C-alpha positions in Angstrom: 120.5 47.6 -29.8 118.8 50.3 -28.8 115.6 49.2 -27.7 116.5 46.3 -25.5 118.8 48.8 -23.6 115.9 51.1 -23.4 113.7 48.3 -22.1 116.1 47.3 -19.6 116.6 51.2 -18.0 112.8 52.1 -18.6 111.5 49.0 -16.5 114.2 49.8 -13.7 113.0 53.4 -13.8 116.8 54.6 -14.5 117.9 57.3 -16.8 114.4 58.6 -17.5 115.0 61.7 -19.1 117.6 60.1 -21.6 115.5 57.3 -22.3 112.5 59.8 -23.3 114.4 61.3 -25.4 115.9 58.7 -27.0 112.4 56.9 -27.6 110.8 60.1 -28.7 113.6 60.6 -31.7 113.1 56.5 -32.5 109.4 57.1 -32.8 109.6 60.4 -34.8 112.0 58.5 -37.1 109.4 55.9 -37.4 106.7 58.4 -38.2 108.6 60.0 -40.9 109.3 56.9 -42.5 106.0 55.5 -42.7 105.0 59.0 -44.0 107.5 58.4 -47.1 106.6 54.8 -47.3 103.2 54.0 -46.6 102.3 50.3 -45.9 100.1 48.9 -49.0 96.7 48.0 -47.8 96.7 44.5 -49.4 100.2 43.9 -51.0 99.7 41.4 -54.1 102.9 39.5 -52.7 105.2 39.9 -49.4 107.9 42.1 -49.9 110.2 41.1 -47.1 113.3 44.1 -47.7 110.6 46.7 -49.0 111.0 49.9 -46.9 107.8 49.6 -45.8 107.9 46.3 -44.3 111.2 47.1 -42.3 109.5 50.3 -40.8 106.4 47.9 -40.0 108.9 45.6 -38.4 110.4 48.0 -36.3 107.1 49.4 -35.3 106.3 45.7 -34.0 109.9 45.4 -32.1 109.5 48.7 -30.3 105.4 47.7 -29.3 106.9 44.2 -28.3 109.5 45.4 -26.1 108.5 49.2 -25.1 104.5 49.5 -25.0 104.3 47.7 -21.7 107.3 49.2 -19.7 105.9 52.7 -20.7 102.3 52.0 -19.4 103.8 50.8 -16.4 105.9 53.8 -16.0 102.5 55.8 -16.8 100.5 54.0 -13.5 103.6 54.0 -11.3 104.7 57.5 -11.5 102.9 60.1 -9.3 100.5 62.7 -11.0 103.0 65.8 -9.9 105.6 63.9 -11.7 107.0 66.3 -15.2 108.0 62.8 -16.7 104.6 61.3 -16.9 103.4 63.7 -19.6 106.4 62.4 -21.7 105.8 58.9 -21.0 101.8 59.0 -21.7 102.9 61.1 -24.9 105.4 58.0 -26.2 102.5 55.7 -25.5 100.3 57.6 -27.7 102.8 58.0 -30.6 103.7 54.2 -30.1 99.4 53.5 -30.5 99.5 55.9 -33.6 101.9 53.9 -35.4 99.8 50.6 -34.6 97.8 48.7 -37.2 95.1 46.1 -37.2 98.0 43.6 -37.7 100.0 45.2 -35.0 97.0 44.9 -32.5 96.5 40.9 -33.5 99.9 40.0 -33.5 100.2 41.5 -29.9 97.1 40.0 -28.4 98.4 36.6 -29.8 102.0 37.2 -28.4 100.5 36.7 -24.4 101.5 33.2 -23.4 97.8 32.7 -21.4 94.5 34.1 -21.5 94.9 35.5 -18.0 97.8 37.3 -18.8 96.1 38.8 -21.7 92.7 39.6 -19.4 95.3 41.5 -17.0 97.2 43.3 -19.6 93.3 44.7 -21.0 92.2 45.4 -17.2 95.1 47.3 -16.6 94.6 49.0 -19.8 91.3 50.2 -19.4 91.7 51.4 -15.8 94.9 53.7 -17.2 93.0 54.8 -20.2 90.0 55.8 -17.7 92.0 57.3 -15.0 93.9 59.5 -18.2 90.4 60.9 -19.5 89.4 61.5 -16.1 92.4 63.2 -14.8 94.4 64.5 -18.2 98.0 65.1 -17.9 97.6 67.8 -20.2 95.8 71.4 -19.4 92.3 72.0 -21.0 93.5 74.7 -23.4 96.3 72.3 -25.3 93.4 70.7 -27.2 95.9 69.5 -30.0 97.4 67.1 -27.3 94.5 66.0 -25.8 92.8 65.3 -29.2 95.5 63.3 -30.5 95.5 61.4 -27.2 91.3 60.7 -27.3 91.9 59.8 -31.0 94.6 57.0 -30.6 92.3 55.9 -27.1 89.9 55.6 -29.4 91.1 53.2 -31.9 92.6 51.2 -29.2 89.4 50.7 -27.3 87.7 49.7 -30.5 90.4 47.3 -31.2 90.0 45.9 -28.2 86.2 45.4 -28.3 86.7 43.0 -30.6 89.3 41.4 -28.6 86.7 41.2 -25.8 83.9 39.8 -28.1 85.8 37.4 -29.7 87.8 35.9 -26.7 85.8 36.6 -23.3 82.0 36.3 -24.6 81.5 32.6 -24.6 79.7 31.0 -21.6 83.0 29.2 -20.6 85.5 32.7 -21.2 82.9 35.1 -20.0 84.8 37.8 -18.0 82.0 40.2 -16.2 84.4 42.6 -14.5 86.3 43.0 -17.6 83.4 44.0 -19.4 81.8 46.0 -17.0 85.6 48.0 -16.9 85.3 48.3 -20.9 81.8 49.9 -20.6 82.8 52.1 -18.1 86.3 53.3 -19.9 83.6 53.9 -23.1 81.5 56.1 -21.1 83.8 57.9 -19.6 85.7 58.6 -22.7 82.4 59.9 -24.8 81.2 62.0 -21.7 84.8 64.0 -21.2 84.5 67.9 -21.2 87.2 68.0 -24.2 84.7 66.4 -26.4 81.9 68.4 -25.4 81.8 70.2 -28.7 78.7 72.4 -27.6 80.6 74.2 -25.2 83.4 75.7 -27.4 83.3 78.4 -30.1 81.7 78.0 -33.3 85.3 78.1 -34.8 86.8 75.8 -32.2 84.0 73.3 -32.9 84.5 73.7 -36.8 88.1 73.0 -36.7 87.9 70.0 -34.6 85.1 68.7 -36.6 87.2 68.9 -39.4 90.1 67.2 -38.0 89.0 64.6 -36.0 85.0 64.6 -36.4 82.7 63.7 -33.5 84.3 60.7 -31.5 81.3 60.7 -29.3 79.3 59.3 -32.2 81.9 56.6 -32.8 82.2 55.3 -29.0 78.5 55.6 -28.8 77.9 53.4 -31.6 80.9 50.9 -30.4 78.9 50.9 -26.7 75.6 50.2 -28.5 76.7 47.5 -30.7 78.8 45.6 -27.5 75.4 46.1 -25.7 73.5 43.8 -27.7 76.4 41.7 -28.4 76.1 40.4 -24.8 72.5 38.7 -25.4 71.5 36.8 -22.5 74.6 38.3 -20.6 72.6 41.4 -20.3 71.0 40.8 -16.9 74.1 40.7 -15.3 74.6 44.4 -16.1 71.2 45.7 -14.7 71.3 47.6 -12.5 75.1 48.3 -12.2 75.3 50.0 -16.2 71.9 52.1 -15.6 73.5 54.8 -14.3 76.4 54.9 -17.6 74.1 54.3 -19.7 72.1 57.3 -18.7 74.8 59.4 -18.2 75.9 58.8 -21.9 72.1 59.3 -23.6 72.3 62.6 -21.5 75.2 64.2 -23.6 73.5 67.0 -25.9 73.8 65.1 -29.2 70.5 64.5 -31.0 71.7 61.5 -33.3 73.8 59.9 -30.3 70.6 59.9 -28.2 68.5 58.5 -30.6 70.8 55.4 -31.3 71.3 54.9 -27.2 68.0 55.6 -25.5 66.5 52.4 -27.0 69.1 50.4 -24.6 66.8 51.6 -21.7 64.1 49.7 -23.5 66.1 46.4 -23.9 66.7 46.3 -20.4 63.4 46.7 -18.9 62.5 44.0 -21.8 65.6 41.7 -20.3 64.5 42.2 -16.7 60.6 41.9 -17.1 61.3 38.5 -19.2 63.2 37.0 -16.5 60.8 38.5 -13.1 57.7 39.7 -15.0 58.7 43.5 -13.6 61.4 45.9 -14.3 61.6 47.2 -10.7 65.5 47.2 -10.4 65.8 49.2 -13.6 62.9 51.6 -12.6 64.3 52.2 -9.1 68.1 52.6 -10.1 67.3 54.9 -13.4 65.3 57.2 -10.9 68.0 57.2 -8.5 70.8 58.4 -11.3 68.4 60.6 -12.7 68.2 63.0 -9.9 71.9 63.0 -9.6 72.4 63.7 -13.3 69.9 66.6 -13.7 71.2 68.1 -10.5 74.8 67.9 -12.1 73.6 70.2 -14.4 72.8 67.4 -17.5 69.6 66.8 -19.4 67.1 69.6 -20.9 63.9 69.5 -22.7 64.7 68.2 -25.8 66.0 64.9 -23.8 62.8 64.5 -22.1 60.7 64.9 -25.2 63.1 62.1 -27.2 62.9 59.9 -23.9 59.1 60.0 -23.6 58.4 59.4 -27.6 61.1 56.7 -28.2 60.5 54.8 -25.1 56.8 55.0 -26.0 57.1 53.5 -29.3 59.1 50.8 -28.1 56.8 50.1 -26.0 53.8 49.9 -28.1 55.5 47.1 -30.1 55.7 44.7 -27.2 51.7 44.3 -25.9 53.1 42.7 -22.5 55.0 46.2 -22.0 52.4 48.8 -23.6 50.9 49.4 -19.9 53.6 49.2 -17.4 56.1 50.7 -19.8 53.2 53.5 -20.4 53.1 54.2 -16.9 57.0 54.1 -16.5 57.4 56.9 -19.2 55.0 59.3 -17.4 56.6 58.6 -14.2 60.4 59.4 -15.7 58.9 62.6 -17.5 57.5 63.5 -14.6 60.5 63.7 -12.5 62.2 64.9 -15.4 60.0 68.0 -15.7 60.0 68.3 -11.4 64.1 68.2 -11.5 64.8 70.9 -14.9 62.3 73.3 -12.7 64.2 72.5 -9.7 67.5 73.1 -11.5 66.8 76.2 -13.3 66.1 78.1 -10.1 68.4 76.5 -7.7 70.8 79.3 -8.3 68.7 81.8 -8.2 69.4 85.0 -5.6 65.5 84.7 -4.3 65.3 81.1 -3.2 61.7 81.4 -3.1 60.9 79.3 -6.2 63.8 77.0 -5.1 61.9 76.3 -2.2 58.8 75.5 -4.1 60.5 73.3 -6.6 62.1 71.3 -3.4 58.9 70.4 -1.8 57.4 69.7 -5.1 60.2 66.9 -5.5 59.8 65.5 -2.1 56.3 65.3 -2.3 56.8 63.4 -5.8 59.0 61.4 -4.4 56.7 60.5 -1.2 54.1 59.8 -3.9 56.1 57.2 -5.6 57.5 55.7 -2.2 61.1 56.5 -2.8 62.0 57.4 0.8 65.5 57.5 0.5 65.3 60.6 -2.1 62.5 61.8 0.0 64.2 62.4 3.1 67.4 63.7 0.8 64.9 66.6 -0.2 64.2 67.3 2.8 67.3 67.8 4.4 67.8 70.1 1.4 64.7 71.8 2.1 66.0 72.3 5.7 68.8 74.0 5.1 67.4 76.3 2.6 65.0 77.3 5.3 67.8 78.1 8.4 69.9 79.8 5.7 66.8 82.3 5.5 66.2 81.9 9.4 62.9 80.0 8.5 63.2 78.4 11.6 59.5 77.3 11.7 59.5 76.2 8.6 62.6 74.1 9.1 60.8 72.9 12.0 58.0 71.5 10.2 60.5 70.2 7.3 62.2 67.7 10.2 59.2 67.2 11.7 58.0 65.1 8.3 61.4 62.9 8.9 60.8 62.5 12.4 57.2 60.9 11.7 58.5 58.5 9.8 61.0 57.2 12.2 59.5 54.2 15.1 60.5 54.4 19.0 62.2 51.1 18.5 65.9 50.1 18.1 65.8 49.0 14.4 68.7 50.3 12.6 68.0 53.6 10.5 67.5 52.7 6.8 68.0 56.4 5.0 71.2 58.0 5.3 71.4 60.5 8.5 72.5 64.5 7.3 74.5 66.0 9.7 77.8 65.4 11.8 75.9 63.8 14.2 74.6 61.0 11.4 77.2 58.3 12.1 76.6 58.3 16.0 73.0 57.9 15.8 72.4 53.7 14.6 68.6 53.4 15.5 65.5 54.9 14.7 64.8 55.4 18.4 68.1 57.7 18.9 67.3 59.2 15.8 63.9 60.2 16.5 65.2 62.0 19.8 67.8 63.9 18.3 65.3 65.1 15.8 62.7 65.9 18.1 65.1 67.7 19.8 66.1 69.7 17.3 62.7 70.3 16.1 61.9 71.8 19.7 65.1 74.3 19.3 63.9 75.4 15.7 60.3 76.1 17.4 61.9 78.3 19.8 64.2 80.2 17.4 60.9 80.5 15.6 59.1 81.8 18.5 56.2 79.0 18.2 57.2 77.8 21.7 53.5 76.5 22.0 53.9 74.0 18.7 57.8 72.8 20.4 55.7 71.8 23.7 52.8 70.0 21.5 55.7 68.0 19.8 57.4 66.9 23.0 53.6 66.1 24.8 52.2 64.4 21.6 55.4 62.4 20.9 57.0 61.8 24.5 54.2 60.9 26.5 52.4 57.9 24.2 56.1 56.1 25.0 55.6 56.4 28.7 51.8 55.1 28.3 52.8 52.2 25.9 51.9 49.1 27.9 54.5 46.9 25.7 57.0 49.8 26.4 60.0 48.0 28.3 61.9 49.7 31.2 64.6 51.1 29.3 62.6 52.6 26.6 60.3 53.8 29.6 63.9 55.2 31.2 64.7 57.2 28.0 61.3 58.4 27.2 61.2 59.9 30.5 64.2 60.9 30.0 63.7 63.0 26.7 60.6 64.1 28.1 62.4 65.7 31.1 64.7 67.2 29.0 61.9 68.7 26.6 59.9 70.1 29.9 63.5 71.6 31.1 63.8 73.5 27.7 59.9 74.2 27.8 58.7 74.9 31.5 55.6 76.4 30.7 52.5 74.4 29.7 51.6 74.8 26.3 48.8 76.8 27.1 50.7 79.2 29.6 52.6 81.6 27.4 52.0 81.5 23.5 53.9 84.0 21.7 51.7 85.3 19.0 53.5 87.3 16.0 51.5 89.5 13.5 51.8 88.1 10.2 50.8 89.8 6.7 49.3 87.4 4.6 48.8 88.4 0.9 48.1 86.3 -2.2 49.7 86.6 -5.6 48.2 86.5 -8.8 51.2 85.8 -11.4 50.0 85.8 -14.9 52.0 85.0 -17.7 52.0 86.4 -21.3 53.9 85.5 -24.3 57.3 86.5 -23.0 57.2 83.6 -20.6 59.0 85.6 -17.8 57.5 83.9 -14.7 58.9 80.6 -13.7 56.4 77.7 -14.5 55.4 77.1 -11.0 54.2 81.0 -10.7 52.2 81.2 -14.1 48.6 82.1 -13.3 48.7 81.1 -9.6 47.4 82.3 -6.6 49.7 82.1 -3.0 48.6 82.8 0.4 52.1 83.7 1.8 53.0 83.9 5.5 55.2 87.3 6.3 57.9 87.8 8.1 57.5 89.1 11.9 56.4 92.7 12.2 56.8 92.9 8.1 54.8 96.0 6.6 52.9 95.4 3.5 55.0 97.5 1.4 58.2 95.7 2.4 56.5 92.5 1.8 55.6 93.7 -2.1 59.1 95.1 -2.6 60.7 91.5 -1.6 57.7 89.9 -3.6 58.5 92.2 -6.7 61.9 92.4 -6.6 62.9 89.3 -8.8 60.5 90.7 -11.6 61.4 94.5 -12.2 59.6 94.3 -15.1 56.4 93.2 -13.6 53.7 95.4 -13.2 51.3 95.9 -9.7 47.4 95.6 -9.9 46.2 98.3 -7.3 43.0 96.7 -7.8 41.8 93.7 -5.5 39.2 92.4 -7.6 40.4 89.1 -9.6 42.0 90.0 -13.0 40.4 89.2 -15.8 41.3 87.7 -19.5 42.4 90.8 -20.3 45.2 90.7 -17.6 45.9 87.1 -17.8 46.2 86.6 -21.3 48.1 89.8 -21.8 51.9 89.8 -23.0 53.2 91.5 -20.0 53.7 90.4 -16.0 51.4 91.3 -13.5 51.5 90.8 -9.6 48.6 91.5 -7.1 48.9 91.5 -3.5 46.7 92.2 -0.8 46.3 91.1 3.1 44.0 88.8 4.2 42.8 87.1 7.4 42.8 83.8 9.1 39.6 82.3 8.9 37.6 81.4 12.2 38.9 77.8 12.5 39.4 77.3 16.2 36.0 77.3 17.2 34.9 73.9 14.9 38.4 72.4 16.2 37.7 73.0 19.9 33.6 72.6 19.7 32.4 71.0 23.0 36.0 71.4 24.6 36.6 73.8 27.5 39.9 75.3 26.3 41.9 78.3 27.6 42.0 81.3 25.5 45.7 81.0 25.0 45.3 78.1 23.1 42.5 79.4 20.7 44.7 82.5 20.2 47.9 80.4 19.1 45.2 78.6 16.4 43.9 81.5 15.2 47.1 82.2 13.3 48.5 78.5 13.3 47.7 75.6 11.6 45.1 77.5 9.4 44.2 76.5 5.9 41.4 79.0 5.2 42.0 82.3 4.6 39.4 85.4 3.9 39.5 88.8 1.9 36.4 91.0 2.9 35.5 93.7 0.3 33.2 96.0 1.4 30.6 97.7 -0.8 27.5 99.6 -0.6 24.3 98.4 -2.2 20.2 99.8 -2.0 19.6 103.7 -1.3 22.3 105.3 0.9 21.7 106.5 4.5 24.3 109.2 5.3 23.3 109.3 8.9 24.0 105.6 9.2 26.6 103.8 7.1 25.9 100.4 8.6 22.3 100.2 7.5 23.8 99.3 3.6 27.4 97.9 4.5 27.4 94.9 2.4 30.8 92.4 2.4 31.6 90.3 -0.6 33.8 87.5 1.2 36.5 85.4 -0.5 37.5 82.6 1.2 40.8 80.7 -0.1 41.9 77.0 0.9 45.4 76.6 0.6 47.1 72.9 -0.3 48.1 72.5 3.4 47.8 74.5 6.5 50.4 77.3 7.6 52.6 77.6 9.0 54.5 74.5 7.4 57.1 73.5 5.1 57.2 76.7 3.4 55.9 80.0 4.1 53.3 79.9 1.0 51.0 77.6 -0.4 49.2 77.6 -4.1 45.4 77.9 -3.4 43.4 74.9 -4.5 39.9 76.6 -4.5 38.2 79.9 -4.1 34.5 80.6 -2.8 33.1 83.7 -2.8 30.0 84.8 -0.2 27.8 87.8 0.5 27.6 89.3 4.0 24.3 91.2 4.7 24.7 94.6 6.8 22.8 92.4 9.9 25.6 89.4 9.7 28.2 92.0 9.6 27.0 93.6 12.4 26.9 90.5 14.4 30.3 89.4 13.4 31.6 92.8 14.4 29.5 92.8 17.8 31.2 89.1 18.7 34.5 90.2 17.9 34.2 93.3 20.1 33.1 91.2 23.0 35.8 88.6 22.4 38.4 91.6 22.5 37.1 92.8 25.6 37.5 89.4 26.9 40.7 88.9 25.8 42.2 92.0 27.6 40.4 91.0 30.8 42.2 87.4 30.4 45.7 89.0 29.6 45.3 91.8 32.4 44.4 89.2 34.9 47.1 86.5 34.3 49.6 89.5 34.0 49.2 92.3 36.0 52.4 94.0 35.1 50.8 95.0 31.6 50.1 98.6 30.8 46.4 100.0 31.0 46.6 102.2 28.0 44.5 99.3 25.5 42.4 98.6 27.8 41.4 102.2 28.7 41.2 102.9 25.0 39.0 99.6 24.3 36.4 100.5 27.0 36.2 104.2 26.3 35.5 103.7 22.8 32.7 101.1 23.7 31.1 102.7 27.0 31.5 106.5 25.7 29.1 107.5 22.7 30.9 110.3 22.0 34.0 108.4 20.6 32.8 105.7 18.6 28.7 105.9 18.9 28.5 102.1 20.5 25.9 100.0 19.3 23.3 102.7 18.6 23.8 102.6 14.9 23.1 99.0 14.7 19.7 99.6 16.8 18.6 102.4 14.4 19.6 100.1 11.6 18.2 96.9 12.5 15.6 97.2 15.5 13.3 99.7 14.0 9.6 98.0 13.4 9.8 99.3 9.6 13.0 96.6 9.1 11.4 94.0 10.9 8.3 94.1 8.8 10.6 94.3 5.6 13.1 91.5 6.6 10.9 88.7 8.3 13.8 86.1 7.4 15.9 88.5 9.8 14.3 87.7 13.0 16.6 85.1 14.2 19.5 87.5 13.4 18.1 90.4 15.2 17.7 88.1 18.3 21.6 87.2 18.1 22.5 90.7 17.6 20.8 91.8 20.6 21.9 88.7 22.8 25.6 90.1 21.8 24.9 93.6 23.0 23.4 92.2 26.4 26.5 89.9 26.9 29.0 93.1 26.6 27.7 94.6 29.9 29.1 91.9 32.1 32.2 91.9 30.2 32.6 95.7 30.6 31.3 95.7 34.0 34.8 93.3 34.7 36.5 95.4 32.3 36.0 98.7 34.1 36.7 97.0 37.4 40.2 95.9 36.7 40.6 99.5 35.4 39.4 101.0 38.7 42.0 98.6 40.3 44.7 99.7 37.9 44.4 103.2 37.2 46.4 105.8 38.3 45.3 109.1 40.1 46.3 111.4 36.8 43.6 109.1 35.2 41.2 108.8 38.2 38.5 111.6 36.5 38.9 109.8 32.9 37.8 106.5 34.7 35.0 108.0 36.5 33.9 109.3 32.9 33.7 105.5 31.9 31.7 104.7 34.9 29.3 107.3 34.5 28.8 106.2 30.9 28.6 102.6 32.0 25.9 102.9 34.3 23.8 104.8 31.6 24.6 102.1 29.2 24.0 99.0 31.4 20.6 100.7 32.6 19.3 101.1 28.6 20.4 97.5 27.9 19.0 95.6 30.7 16.1 97.7 30.2 15.8 96.6 26.6 17.6 93.4 25.9 17.3 91.7 29.7 20.2 90.7 32.2 23.2 88.6 31.3 25.3 86.8 34.3 28.6 85.7 33.4 29.5 82.5 34.9 32.5 81.7 37.2 34.4 78.5 37.2 37.3 77.2 38.4 39.7 74.7 36.1 40.5 72.0 38.7 43.9 71.1 37.1 46.6 72.2 38.8 48.8 74.7 37.0 46.1 76.0 34.6 45.9 79.7 34.0 43.3 81.2 34.6 41.0 82.5 31.6 37.4 82.9 30.5 35.5 80.0 29.1 34.3 81.1 25.5 31.9 80.3 22.4 31.2 76.3 22.7 31.2 75.7 26.6 29.0 79.0 27.0 26.4 78.5 24.7 25.9 74.8 26.1 25.8 76.2 29.3 23.0 78.8 28.1 20.8 75.7 27.4 21.1 74.6 31.2 17.6 74.0 33.0 17.7 76.6 35.8 15.9 76.9 38.9 12.2 78.7 39.2 12.6 82.3 40.3 9.9 82.0 42.8 10.6 78.3 44.5 13.5 76.2 45.0 13.0 72.5 45.7 14.8 71.1 48.7 17.9 69.2 48.3 19.7 66.8 50.7 22.0 68.5 53.3 25.3 68.2 52.0 27.9 65.7 54.3 30.7 67.0 56.1 33.2 66.5 53.2 31.1 67.7 50.8 30.5 71.2 52.6 34.4 71.4 52.8 34.5 70.6 49.4 32.6 73.1 48.3 34.0 75.6 50.7 37.1 74.9 49.0 35.7 76.0 45.9 34.1 79.0 47.0 37.8 79.9 48.0 39.5 79.3 44.7 40.4 81.6 42.4 38.1 81.7 39.3 39.5 80.6 35.6 36.7 83.0 34.1 37.5 86.6 35.6 40.7 85.6 37.4 39.9 86.7 40.9 38.5 85.6 44.0 34.7 85.3 44.3 34.6 87.7 47.3 36.6 90.1 45.3 34.1 89.6 42.5 31.1 90.3 44.9 32.3 93.2 46.1 34.3 94.9 43.0 30.5 96.8 41.9 30.2 98.2 45.5 33.7 99.3 45.8 33.0 102.0 42.6 32.8 105.6 43.3 29.4 106.9 43.1 28.8 108.7 39.4 28.5 112.2 39.7 25.6 112.3 37.3 23.8 109.6 38.8 22.3 109.1 42.4 22.0 105.6 42.0 25.1 103.2 42.8 25.7 99.7 41.6 24.2 97.5 44.1 26.5 94.6 46.3 26.4 91.3 45.1 24.9 88.7 47.6 26.9 85.7 48.8 24.8 84.1 50.8 22.7 82.6 47.8 23.3 78.8 46.6 21.6 76.1 44.8 19.8 74.4 47.6 18.3 77.8 49.5 15.8 80.7 48.6 17.1 83.6 46.9 17.8 86.8 48.8 15.6 89.9 48.8 18.3 91.5 46.9 17.1 89.3 43.7 13.6 90.3 44.0 13.8 92.4 41.2 15.1 90.3 38.6 13.5 87.7 38.3 14.0 84.4 35.9 12.0 84.3 33.1 8.7 82.1 34.0 9.7 80.0 30.4 13.0 78.6 32.1 16.2 79.1 30.4 16.5 81.1 27.7 18.8 80.1 25.1 21.4 82.3 23.8 21.5 82.5 20.2 25.4 83.4 20.3 28.2 81.7 21.6 27.8 83.1 24.8 26.4 81.7 27.7 25.3 81.9 31.3 21.9 83.3 32.8 19.6 84.8 31.0 16.9 87.4 32.6 14.0 89.0 31.3 14.4 93.0 30.9 12.8 95.4 33.4 13.1 99.1 34.1 15.8 99.1 36.5 17.7 95.9 36.8 20.5 95.9 39.2 23.5 93.9 38.3 23.9 90.2 39.0 25.0 89.4 42.4 25.8 85.4 42.2 26.7 82.6 40.4 24.2 79.9 39.8 25.7 76.4 41.7 24.4 74.5 39.0 26.0 76.2 36.2 29.1 76.3 38.6 29.2 72.5 39.4 28.7 71.8 35.4 31.9 73.8 35.0 33.6 72.0 37.3 32.4 68.8 35.8 33.5 69.6 32.1 36.7 70.6 33.4 37.6 67.6 35.0 36.3 65.7 32.2 
C-alpha cells in the first residue's frame, strides 16, 4: 500500500523529503533481505512462497511503480536543489537491486515500441548529464564509483535491447544508437575513472573493489560498432570524434582494442566512395582539438602508426592510401605534441616556433580553416610580446587568401568584429587596416604603405571592377593614405637590429626542446637591444647551458657531448638591394629599408692573417673568412627568427676587402649628404667626424695604406690576376673626391663659427687630397639629375644607374658636332630643367656651380678651387675653363665600380669639373620618367 502512495506523491512533487526518507527505508530493507536470502541463479523449480522470490517480487513492484517517477524528478529538479542528489541515490539503489530478469520484464512492460524508445532516449540523456555534471563532490569516491557501477550495468543491459529491437532494417533508429555511443564514450572518459590521475593507494583500492570499468565499456563500444554492419557509414564522420576521444585514454589495452575501429571506418567509406576523405578531414580536425586539450602522448602515436599500418597491409587496395594517411596523422601528432609541450612555458619563443610548424603543416595539406586558426594564435602571441611587425606579417597571410569580391567568408573570423564582416571584401579591407596599424606600431611604415598601395591600387586599375567596388577601394586607399601621408620612399625609419645565430647542441640529457636540437637560427633582436641583453634573454630558459665564446662552428666534441651549448654572435644582412633594384633608379631611403628588411641572406666575416706580417700595414695580409647563412624565410616575417637552411663559406682577399671597404665608405658619404639635404636640421657632428676621418691623414691614414699595399709595382708583378680589382679600387678612390667635395660644401654651409677653423683645416687637407688623387687616378664628375615625378624627395643616384651612365657615349673633347636649334618650347623646357632642384645633390644647379668658388682660400695653398662653368651645354663648344681637363681620346672610360658619370684622364693639376654633361643629364631624365 505504501508504494502506490509514494508513486502518487513523487509524481506530484509533494512531501518530497518524507517520500525520499520512506523510499530509502524500503530500499534498505530490500537490500538487507537480498543479502540474507540471495536468489539462486537457476532454481530447479519455482518456489512462489520462498523469501527470495518474495523479495524479487517486491523489487519488481518498486521498479515498475517508482523508477520512472524518480527518474523524472531527477530531470525536473534544478542542479542546485539538494533533493536532487537524494533522488539520484534512490535511483542508483533501485538499479543495483535489479537483475537481468527485472530488466527484461521492465522492457517488455512498455505497451508500444515508441514508448520504449522514448524511455531509452530519456535514460541515455539523463545518464550522460549525470556523468558530465555529477551531483556528488569529486572526493566522494564511494558514491561516485557506486553510481558508475550501476550505470555501467544498466548501459550494457540497454545495449542488448538496442541490438535486439532497434537494429533491423525496419526498426533501426539512428538517433538512439548515436545517443548510446555518445553516452558510452562519456562514461569511459569521465574524470572519476581515469586511474592514472590517482595515487597508487587509491588506484589499487578502486581496482580491487570495482575493477577498471573503462575496459568493460570499451569492449562494449567496440562490439556495438561491429554489430552495426552496413549501417556504419551513417555514423561517419559523426562518430570519428567520440571514438578518437576514447582511443586517447591512456590505457594501453583499451587503445589496442579500439584503434582498429578507425581502419574499419576507413574501409567502410572507401568501399562506398573509393576514398575516405570525410573520415580523414574529421580525424585531423578532432585530433587538433583533443591533443591541444591534453590528450594523447608519444605511446599513442606509436600504437596508432603500428596498428593502422598492420591493418592496411592486410588490404592491398588500402595499402598505399592507408600508408599516406598514417604518415599524415603521425606527422600532425608529432607537431601537436611539440606545440602542447611548450605552450605553457614562460618563454613563448618555442611556442611560436611550434605554432608556425603547425600552420605550415595545415597549409601544405590544404586545411585552410585550421591554417587560419593557428595564424590567429600566432598573431595573439606576437601582440602579447609587442612584436607588432611579426603580427602584421602574420595577418597578411590571411589577407592574401581573400578576394576583393562579395563572396561570403568561408573560414571563421577571429575577434569581436568577426560577425559583422560577412564578405571577403569587408574582411580583407579590415585586415589590411589592422596590418597597417601593426606596421605603424612596429615602426615599419614603409611596409604599411607598401601594403596599402600594392593591395588597393590594383582594385582601381582593374577594368572589370564595378562602380561601387571602385568607390570602396578609393575609400580604403584614401584612408590608408590619410594614415600614411608620406609616400613609401619619403620617410623610412631604420631601427638597428641585432642579428645572431645560435647552435643548440643536444646531448644525452635531452634538455633542449626538439625544435632546437643541433640547429642554427638567425634572430632579429629588439630595437636598440644590446648583444649582452639578447644573450641573457636567450640563455635564461636554459640555466645549465654553456655559452661558447668561439665563433668557429662547433665540432663533434660539442654536438655529440652530453651537455648543452649555445653560441651567439652578430651577423649582418647581405647586400641584396643591388640585385633587387638592378637597372632601376631607386631613392636611397628605399634601398636603406631593404638593407635590413626582406633579407634572407646574412654574413659573418671573421678576419685572419695569412702570409708574412707587415707591421706597418695590416691591410696587406688581412684576409676575411665570410660565412653566408640562408634562412628558410626572409626577415622580418611571421617570426623574429628563422632556421638556417644552408651555409656557405668564401674567402675574401685583402684587395677585395679593400674594395668593399672603399665602396661602403663612399656610400656612407653619399648617405650622409642625402640625409642633410633632405633634413637641414640634422646635427652636423656625424658629418664632421666622417669627413675628417677621410680627408685628414692624421686621423685614419685615408687610403694611403691601400696604395702602399696594392699599387706597388712589385704587387702588380706578383699578382697579375688582380689587375681588374686594382682598377676598381683606383676608380673608387677617384670617385670619393667629388663626394667629399659635396660633403665639405654642405659642411661649410652648416658649420658654426666655433668650428670654422676645423672646417678650414678640412678644406686644406681636401685640396691636397684632391690634387693627389686627380693627378694619379683621373677626374670624376658626379652627375646631377632631377626626378620629374612630383613629390619625390631629393636623393643621390647609386649603383646600377651610375654603372649604366659610365658606359654612355661622350662627346669628343675638342669638337662637338652641330645640333639642331631647339624650338622655343624646347628652350623653355630646358630652362625649367636647369632651374629645378637636383635629386642627386639636393640643391640648385646654380648653387652647385658656385659652391666651390665660395670656399675660403686655404692658408697653406695659393691655388683656389676654380669656378664651375654654367655656360656649356651639349650643343656648344666647351669653354676655356675646360681646356685643362680634356676627355680621354679613347672616348668613355667605363667605371669598373658601381659609380658612374664622366671619367677623365689624369693630369698634373686638373681643376674640379665645372658642368654636367647634357647627354648624361637627359638620360637621367628619361630613366626617371620611365
